[in-house]
C-alpha positions in Angstrom: 13.4 6.4 -4.8 10.8 7.4 -7.1 7.6 5.8 -8.9 9.9 5.3 -12.4 10.8 2.2 -10.8 7.1 0.6 -10.5 6.8 -0.8 -14.3 4.2 -3.6 -13.5 1.3 -2.6 -15.7 -0.3 0.3 -18.2 0.0 3.7 -16.5 -3.4 4.8 -14.7 -2.0 8.2 -13.1 0.3 10.6 -13.9 1.2 13.3 -11.4 3.6 16.1 -13.1 5.0 18.6 -10.7 1.8 19.4 -8.9 1.9 22.6 -6.7 -1.8 23.2 -5.2 -2.0 26.4 -3.1 -5.3 27.8 -0.7 -5.6 31.3 0.0 -7.0 31.3 3.9 -7.5 34.0 6.2 -5.3 34.2 9.2 -7.8 33.0 11.2 -7.3 29.6 9.7 -10.8 30.1 7.5 -10.7 29.4 3.7 -11.4 32.4 1.5 -14.9 31.6 -0.1 -14.9 34.7 -3.1 -13.0 36.9 -4.7 -14.9 39.6 -2.8 -14.0 38.3 0.8 -10.3 38.0 -0.6 -10.4 41.9 -2.0 -12.2 43.5 1.4 -9.7 41.2 3.5 -6.3 41.5 1.9 -4.3 42.0 5.0 -5.5 38.8 6.9 -4.9 36.7 3.8 -2.1 33.9 3.9 -1.0 31.6 0.7 -1.2 27.9 2.3 1.3 25.5 0.0 -0.6 22.5 0.4 1.6 20.4 -2.2 5.3 21.5 -3.6 5.9 19.9 -7.1 4.8 16.3 -6.5 5.6 13.8 -9.3 4.9 10.3 -9.6 3.7 7.6 -11.9 1.2 4.9 -10.9 -0.2 1.8 -12.9 -2.5 -1.1 -13.4 -2.5 -3.7 -10.1 -0.8 -1.3 -7.8 -2.0 -0.2 -4.5 -0.5 2.6 -3.3 -0.4 3.5 0.4 -0.1 7.4 1.3 0.9 8.2 4.5 2.3 11.8 6.4 1.3 13.4 9.5 -1.8 15.6 9.7 -1.6 18.5 7.1 0.7 17.1 5.1 -0.8 17.4 2.2 -2.5 13.7 1.8 -6.2 14.7 1.4 -5.3 17.0 -1.0 -3.3 15.0 -3.4 -6.5 12.7 -3.2 -8.6 15.5 -4.0 -6.5 16.8 -6.8 -6.3 13.3 -8.4 -10.1 12.8 -8.4 -10.6 16.4 -10.1 -12.1 18.3 -7.2 -9.1 20.4 -6.1 -7.3 22.4 -9.0 -3.5 22.5 -9.3 -1.9 25.9 -8.7 0.6 24.4 -11.4 1.7 21.4 -13.0 -1.1 18.8 -13.8 -2.7 15.5 -13.0 -3.7 12.7 -16.0 -5.9 9.9 -15.2 -6.7 6.8 -17.6 -10.2 7.0 -16.4 -12.3 9.7 -13.9 -10.9 8.0 -10.4 -13.6 7.5 -7.6 -12.7 9.1 -4.3 -14.1 7.3 -1.3 -13.4 9.3 1.8 -15.0 9.5 5.2 -16.7 13.1 4.5 -18.4 11.8 1.4 -22.1 12.7 1.3 -24.9 10.7 2.2 -28.4 12.0 2.2 -29.4 11.4 5.6 -33.0 11.6 5.6 -33.4 9.0 3.0 -33.1 5.4 4.3 -30.2 3.2 3.9 -31.9 1.4 1.4 -32.8 4.5 -0.8 -29.0 5.5 -0.2 -27.5 2.0 -1.9 -29.7 2.9 -4.6 -28.8 6.4 -5.3 -25.1 5.7 -4.4 -25.4 3.1 -7.0 -26.7 5.0 -9.8 -23.8 8.1 -9.0 -21.3 5.2 -9.6 -22.8 4.3 -13.3 -24.6 1.4 -12.1 -27.8 0.8 -14.2 -31.0 0.0 -11.7 -31.1 -3.9 -12.9 -27.7 -4.1 -11.6 -28.0 -2.6 -8.2 -30.8 -4.8 -7.6 -28.8 -7.7 -8.5 -26.1 -6.6 -6.1 -28.3 -4.9 -3.2 -28.4 -8.1 -1.1 -24.3 -8.2 -1.3 -23.9 -4.7 -0.8 -26.0 -4.8 2.5 -24.4 -8.2 3.4 -20.8 -6.5 2.9 -21.6 -3.7 5.3 -23.4 -5.7 7.9 -25.9 -3.0 8.9 -29.1 -5.9 7.6 -30.9 -5.0 10.6 -30.8 -0.8 10.0 -30.9 -0.9 6.4 -34.5 0.4 6.4 -34.1 3.0 9.1 -33.0 6.8 8.0 -29.4 7.2 7.5 -29.7 10.2 10.2 -30.1 7.4 12.8 -27.1 5.9 11.9 -23.4 6.6 13.8 -20.6 7.9 11.8 -19.1 4.4 11.9 -22.3 2.8 10.2 -22.6 5.5 7.5 -18.8 5.0 6.7 -19.3 1.3 6.5 -22.1 1.5 4.0 -20.6 4.2 2.0 -17.7 1.8 1.7 -19.7 -0.9 0.6 -21.6 1.0 -1.7 -18.4 2.6 -3.7 -16.6 -0.9 -4.0 -19.5 -2.6 -5.3 -18.2 -1.6 -8.6 -14.8 -2.0 -10.3 -12.9 1.0 -10.5 -9.8 1.4 -12.7 -8.7 4.2 -10.3 -10.2 4.5 -6.8 -9.1 6.8 -3.9 -9.6 5.5 -0.4 -9.2 8.0 2.2 -9.3 6.7 6.0 -12.4 4.9 5.1 -10.7 1.7 6.9 -10.6 3.4 9.9 -14.0 2.5 10.7 -15.7 -0.8 11.8 -14.7 -3.6 13.9 -11.5 -5.7 13.2 -13.7 -8.2 10.8 -15.2 -5.2 8.8 -11.6 -3.8 7.9 -10.0 -7.2 7.2 -13.5 -7.4 4.6 -12.5 -3.9 3.5 -8.8 -4.6 3.0 -9.5 -8.2 1.2 -11.7 -6.0 -1.2 -9.1 -3.6 -1.9 -6.8 -6.3 -2.7 -9.3 -8.2 -5.2 -9.8 -4.4 -7.0 -6.1 -4.8 -7.4 -6.1 -7.9 -8.8 -8.3 -7.0 -11.4 -6.2 -4.4 -12.9 -7.0 -1.4 -10.8 -5.2 0.9 -9.2 -5.9 1.8 -5.2 -4.7 4.8 -3.5 -4.7 4.2 0.2 -4.6 7.2 2.7 -4.5 5.7 5.9 -2.8 6.2 9.3 -2.5 3.0 10.3 0.8 1.3 9.1 -0.5 -2.0 9.8 -3.3 -1.6 7.1 -0.7 0.1 4.8 1.5 -2.7 5.3 -1.0 -5.4 4.5 -2.7 -3.9 1.4 0.0 -1.8 -0.4 2.2 -2.8 -3.1 3.9 0.4 -2.7 3.9 3.3 -0.2 3.9 7.2 -1.1 5.3 9.6 2.0 4.0 13.2 2.0 5.7 15.4 4.3 4.6 19.2 4.6 3.9 19.1 0.9 6.5 17.5 -0.4 6.9 14.0 -1.8 9.6 12.7 0.8 10.1 9.0 -0.5 8.1 6.7 -2.6 8.9 3.0 -2.9 9.0 -0.4 -0.5 6.2 -0.5 2.0 8.5 -1.8 4.7 11.1 0.8 3.9 9.2 4.2 3.7 7.5 3.0 6.9 10.0 2.3 8.8 11.6 5.5 7.5 8.4 7.5 8.5 7.7 6.1 11.9 11.9 6.7 12.7 11.3 10.3 11.7 8.6 10.8 14.8 
């Protein structure tokens, strides 16, 4: 199956024959500069992270992205977000996609409160809007008792919860969620999944990268399976998840 069957709304993302190659040293370290490549040519190898991936996404879709570690899922999200350049092919988006990943930076020396303010500004909120949303963001994160403490005192899970809460305080036409639902307790995951459904219903498009097939099935209207950089399957969540699990 391919993405041409999903005619539910206006186009938001078009991925057209996308290839992404990395130059890496044989040690596994990514090459940092052309000079480094020139001095260590013999130890350089090309990693084909994505190999001709094509699909379209539309308003109102919540698209799960699954595959084993190293399959190219996160590279695909970074390419859609414009953070990784295509070696060939192209990605077109109706508006700037917002990437919410577990490794998104927070300023560790600042308090949770100040990170909410700065994060809101980075999302495009006006200061007045952030003040109006502040209590809602903190309550969603469940970190009321800790919000005045420096971020460096937070566990990785607490940081991820606050990051998610800030990111979903704004409606996004295209939101990319990379493993962010893997954090927090059951109640927080349920809130996160409901917020993703809300964003989708507001005519947004959500991409969800997750190793949790339960989250994928509970949240997504469509699933894309990436395997060794190739688009292996694209279609009904239950069908794609079943085929993926049978392949293991």
